[in-house]
N, C-alpha and C positions, 0 to 999 in steps of 0.2 A: 727136649723134652717132647715125647708124644703127644701125652696130655697135662696138662695142669689145672688144679682146683683152686683158687683163691678163697683161703678160708680165714684171711685176717678179720679181727674182730669178732670169730666166732668160739664161744666156751665149748668144752667138752658140756656133750658129747656130740656136736652138732660137725664137727670137722671128720667124724667117722660116720656119722651118718652119711654125709655128703661123699664120701669116699666109697662107702657100701653101695651108694646110688647109682655112682659114675662107672662102677668097675666092669657092670656086664657092656658098657659101651667100648671097651676097649679089649683089641684082640689079645686074645693068648701070646704072649712073649714079649708084647709091648709093655711099655714103662707109663705111670701115670703118679704125677708127685701132686702132692698135698701142702700149699702153702699155709702155715698156722703160725698165729704168735701167742695161742695159749700154752703154757708149758707142760700141761697134763700130755700136749698132742704127742710129745717125743714118747713116752712110753706108750700111750695109746693106738698110734699107727703101727707099732712093731707087734704088741701083743695082738691088736686085730688081724696082722699076717698070719700070725702063730696058729689063731683058732681056727682062721678060713682057709689055710692052706697055701698063703700067696707068699712069693718071695719080697722081704724087705730088703732093699738093696742098701739104703742107708741115708745120711742127712747131709745137706749141704745149707748153703746159705744164699739167698739172693741177691742182687744186686742191692737192694735196700737193707739189707742184712737180716731179715726174715726167716725162719728155719723154712727148710723146703726136704718135706719127706719123701721118697721117693719107691715105689711099689712097684713089681713085675708083677702081671697076671699069670699065673702058674695054670689055670684051669679055669 
């Protein structure tokens, strides 16, 4: 993963705020992952990508079983 945000313990909307703040530092075409244990993040990250014109790549699990949501910067 090119870039990863650890948002464990943060509740909505903090993981999305962190994603929005970090995206400008990621080059177009690179991946940014948000690791979050807030159940709302599953829907929030995908919705944020749709609203912002970014590609939601999908969800995977970290080694400790926490969800990792992957975004590709498209613009």
